[in-house]
N, C-alpha and C positions, 0 to 999 in steps of 0.2 A: 472174658476170653471167648467171645463168640465169633472169632475170625474163621474164615474158610481156609482150608488147607492151601489153596492156590495163592492166597494172599501172603502166606508165610515166605514165599520165595523172594519177596521184595524187602524182607526184614533182615537186618544184621543181628547176629547173636553175640552177646557179650557176657562173659563170666563175671559175676559180681564179686567172687572171692578174690580175684587178682586183677580185674579190669581188662583182661585180655579179650581182644576181638577174635572171635572164632570163625567169622565169615558169615556168609548168607546161607539160609536154609536151602539144602539141596533136595530134600525129600521129607515126607512124613510117613510114619507107620501108623496103621489104624487097626482096630479090632473089627474084623469084617462082620461079626454078628451084631455088635452094638453100633458100629459106625463112629465110635469115639476114637480120637487121635490118642495114641499111646506114647509116641516119641517123635522127635524131630531129628534129622540127620544133617550135620554140617561137615564140610570137607576137613580132613585131618591135615597135619603138617606135611608139606611136600618138600622137605629139605633135600632129599635125594630123588632121583628118578626111580619110581617104584615099578621097575620093569619085572622084577622077579617076586615081589611080595604082593599079597592081597591088598584089598582096599584098606586104607587106614582112616576111613571116615569115622566121625564121632557120633554115636547115637545117644541122644539126651532124652532120658525118660520124662514123661509128662510131669511127674511129681517134682522134678528139678527145675521146671519153668516157674519163675517167680513173678514175672510181669511181662505182659505183651503190650507194647506201645504202638504208636503209629508207624514208626520206622525201626524200632529196636525190640528185641526179645532179650530179657534179662534172665540168665540161668545161674544156678549154683551147682558147680561140679568140681 
């Protein structure tokens, strides 16, 4: 798992529990003291226009990332 954070934006995230495609990585969270990535963020469902609600993005902790491939990230959530 030696990828750079910028490389994640080109990878699609798939939940291995149900096979659902969650979308592409929007952002990463990192511990500023250690420089380690702590989570990735993917867009949440956009069934309705979210004009009045906050962001419904999904934050996936690093411990839930099971495999990082060339074009996919497999997670268990």
